Structure formats: C-alpha cells, structure tokens
C-alpha positions, 0 to 999 in steps of 0.5 A, spaced: 547 455 538 544 458 531 543 454 526 543 453 519 538 449 517 540 446 509 532 442 508 528 445 501 534 449 499 532 451 493 526 454 494 530 458 500 535 460 494 528 463 491 527 465 498 532 471 499 531 472 492 525 477 493 529 480 499 530 487 494 523 489 497 526 491 503 529 498 500 527 501 494 533 500 487 535 507 486 535 506 480 532 513 475 531 519 477 525 524 477 524 531 475 518 531 480 520 535 487 516 528 490 514 522 488 513 514 490 511 509 486 509 502 491 508 494 489 500 494 491 500 487 494 506 487 497 507 495 499 515 494 497 516 501 495 520 502 488 523 509 488 521 515 494 524 522 492 522 526 499 516 522 500 516 525 507 515 532 506 509 536 506 508 539 499 500 542 497 497 537 494 492 541 490 486 536 487 489 530 489 487 532 496 478 531 493 482 522 494 480 523 501 473 527 500 471 521 496 475 515 501 469 519 507 464 519 502 465 512 499 465 509 506 458 513 508 456 509 501 459 502 504 456 502 511 449 504 509 448 511 512 449 514 505 446 512 498 448 514 492 442 517 490 441 521 495 440 529 493 444 535 497 443 541 496 447 546 493 450 553 497 450 559 494 458 558 497 459 552 492 456 555 488 460 561 487 467 557 489 471 558 483 477 553 480 475 547 476 467 546 477 461 542 476 458 547 475 452 546 479 447 551 480 444 554 486 439 552 490 438 545 487 439 538 490 444 534 486 444 526 487 451 523 492 453 520 485 452 525 480 457 530 485 462 523 486 463 523 478 463 531 478 468 530 483 472 525 481 472 526 473 471 534 472 475 536 479 469 540 482 471 544 486 463 547 488 462 539 488 467 538 494 463 545 498 456 541 497 459 534 499 462 538 505 455 541 507 451 536 506 455 531 510 458 535 516 455 542 516 459 547 514 467 544 510 471 547 515 468 541 521 468 536 514 475 539 513 477 537 521 473 530 519 477 528 516 484 530 518 481 526 523 479 519 520 487 520 515 490 520 522 486 513 524 488 510 517 496 512 518 497 518 515 501 520 520 502 527 516 497 529 513 493 535 514 486 537 511 483 545 512 478 544 506 474 539 502 477 541 494 485 542 495 484 550 496 491 553 496 493 553 504 498 553 509 496 550 512 493 545 508 498 539 506 500 532 506 506 527 503 507 523 498 507 517 502 499 518 505 497 519 497 500 512 495 497 509 502 490 514 501 490 510 495 491 503 497 486 503 502 481 505 497 482 501 492 483 495 497 476 497 501 472 499 495 471 496 489 465 497 489 466 504 488 473 504 486 470 504 477 468 511 478 476 514 478 477 510 470 472 514 468 473 518 462 467 523 462 461 526 465 456 531 462 452 536 468 448 541 467 448 541 459 457 541 460 461 535 458 467 534 461 472 529 461 476 526 466 483 529 467 488 525 469 492 523 462 494 515 463 487 513 463 488 515 455 494 512 454 492 504 453 497 503 458 493 499 465 491 506 469 484 506 471 485 513 476 487 515 480 487 524 481 491 529 478 492 536 482 495 543 479 497 550 482 501 555 481 505 554 488 504 546 488 506 546 480 503 539 478 502 532 480 498 527 480 497 520 483 496 514 480 494 507 479 495 503 473 495 494 473 496 489 468 497 482 469 493 482 476 500 487 478 497 493 479 502 499 481 501 506 485 504 511 484 504 520 487 507 525 484 508 532 485 511 539 482 512 538 476 513 545 471 507 542 466 500 538 466 504 534 459 510 533 464 507 530 468 504 526 464 511 524 461 513 523 468 508 519 470 508 514 466 514 513 464 515 510 472 509 506 472 513 503 466 520 503 470 516 499 475 513 493 470 520 493 467 524 492 472 520 488 477 516 482 479 513 479 485 514 472 487 508 469 490 514 464 494 510 461 499 503 459 502 500 460 509 502 454 513 508 450 508 513 447 511 520 450 511 524 446 514 526 442 519 529 444 527 533 439 530 529 437 538 531 435 544 530 430 549 523 430 544 517 424 543 521 426 536 527 428 533 524 434 529 520 439 528 517 441 522 517 450 521 512 452 517 510 459 515 504 463 518 502 467 512 502 467 504 510 471 503 510 475 496 516 479 495 518 485 490 524 484 487 528 486 481 531 482 477 538 482 477 536 481 485 538 472 486 546 473 485 546 478 490 541 474 496 544 470 502 538 466 506 539 463 513 534 459 516 536 460 524 534 457 530 537 457 537 538 448 538 537 443 537 530 445 541 528 442 548 521 440 548 516 440 551 514 444 545 507 448 542 505 448 537 504 453 533 510 456 538 515 461 534 521 458 534 525 460 528 528 465 523 528 465 516 534 471 514 535 474 508 538 479 506 542 483 501 548 489 500 543 493 498 538 493 505 537 491 511 536 484 513 528 481 512 526 476 518 521 471 517 518 469 523 517 461 524 513 457 528 512 450 530 508 445 525 507 440 530 506 440 538 512 435 541 512 433 548 518 431 553 521 424 554 520 420 560 527 419 564 528 414 563 528 414 555 532 422 556 538 419 560 538 415 552 536 420 548 542 425 552 547 420 553 546 418 545 546 426 544 553 426 545 556 420 543 552 420 536 550 429 536 542 426 534 538 429 538 533 423 537 531 419 542 
C-alpha cells in the first residue's frame, strides 16, 4: 500500500516549501494588457495576466528575426562580416530606421546592431531579403521555426513587427523565445545590452529603458504601435538569478518603463530559487519484499531547483509515496516511488524517484523464512 517515508525529513521539508513554483502568486496587479514574469532557471511563472491572449508584438517581433540570424551564425552558414545588399524596399521602409542606403552592402554585424539597438525596420528587410529572397518568405520561415521551438500560438507576416492583423504572438511565447535566445546563444546575446550604435553618421541609443536603471537588465527589445500600445520584452540578472518579463499594452513609454521595473523588482524581492537535491542523490529508502536486501535507496534522477516565496514554507506538505514493500527483483534505475509536494494554492507537484541499486530475489527456502518473519514481525528483511 502507499506509504510515507521518514528518512531525511528535514530535507523533505525544505523541498515541500518549494512548491510555489507550480502556480503564480497574484500578489501584484499591472496596468499592462498582457504580461508574464518567469524565472529563467526553473521556468516558474511568478506573475501572469492574459499571457495566452494573442497580441500585436510590434518591434518585439524582432527578437524572432534576430533568433533566425543567431541560428545561422551558430551553424556557420552566416558570418558576422558577411555583407547583404540594401534594396529600395528596405531603404524606403518607414518607422524606426537604421538609415541604410539603397545599393549599399551592409555587414551582418552592423545589421544585428541596427535591429537590436536602433530597432531598424529597414535592417530587418535587408536581412529577410538576403536570407530568404523576400520578406514574405522569411516571415513564413519565422513562423515555421517558431512552431518547431514550441511557440504554439505565434504567427509572423513580416520581419519587423509592422502592423498586420495576422501578425500576432502571445506573451508566453515571447517569454519562451527569450529563454531560448539566452540559453542557446550566449556568445551573441551581449548585443542586446549595448547602449548605442552609430551607423551612417547617426548615433542612436538603445530603446530599452531598463538598461539605464542599474538593475541588472541586459536585454531585450521594446515595441510600440498605436493599436498595441507600448510593450517590452526584458531580462535582468542578479546574483546569478535571471528573470524574464514580457509586458504589452501600456499607454506610454514612461508607463512601460515604470511598470517593467516594478514587476521585475517584485520578482526578485518576493521569490527565491532553492537548489534542493543533486542528480543521483538518495531521498529515502523503500522496504523490499523477499529481496536479498531489506531496503532499496530512492534516488532523484535530475537536479531539483524550485522557485518559492518566503511565505511558502508554513503551508507545504510532502509525502514520499510507493506501493510497498516492493517485491524483488528490482532493477537499478526502475521508477518505484514518487515524491509528492502539495500546497493549498497549487496543483500537487510530483517528482519520480528511481531505485538506486539493484535488488535480487531470495531463493525458495529463504523466501519462506522471510515471508514468515514479515507476517510475525512486520519486517521486510530476510
């Protein structure tokens, strides 16, 4: 029958306190129409508001365009010093601009900075035409790649985020894309933290307001259209802990700046990460039935790091559950138990545990003696 194990109870109490990662604590409100705040290491959602609602991403779309460039740089099919031609379409494109000149060839590195720092719509078209032949084809590639990456709801019709009724993403998808960008391309991510770029004699500053606030921000991209309002996809890191924020639908640039800072400060202030167990660490033991060992260690397969609030410890419950005693033979690595963590504010969180050692089956005579011993004394040992 299911049983709860007592070994290492103090460590289990620490683990149960970590369950709050399973559900965001809505202890804060926001004037943003859509928002999500996540912990990069654990994926825990610290706050969300209509995070799965389709929204107009405006220039935050450029994070996907940049992702496509980073992939090509990483696989060697594109180099930073490669140059791409500027078409008349790119030169004429309105909105924020890098100010490329028609007929020129511009290096990929300059185009990266022109897109990230200056939010150049013209630069995105140079990239799209250079890599896919035309912007429509490149946008189709963006959508296909987004699906492969797990961005289930996003659709791109252009490379810049220019208003289009079919060009939509969700805040959750943008947070995932940011996480993938940071994790997959650390060698290129630093471009997002650069404060200014001069091209064609024109100096432009990075439009991300958080980069100037000394709060650990190091990316990523603002966005604004009349219909969508003001948005920001941002990330900040403190003491090795990184948060990712997506907000959209703010009424002003100053409001976007204040709200982004406030939500990130909330995430760092109210939540912490706890590294609870290392991969291969034994959590407890399970009784064995008719085996050549009385017990088998229960081992966690992967490192366990969970995000929680400071108030979570008092409300958590934890159980080490298995159907026992477990009949021998038992193969090492077989999943035989579950660590269940529960809180009133979230769905139960379950961590599978495996046998840390193989246990053989007793011979016929010893099985008889062990069975009698178990019935008389309640012992699972031979």
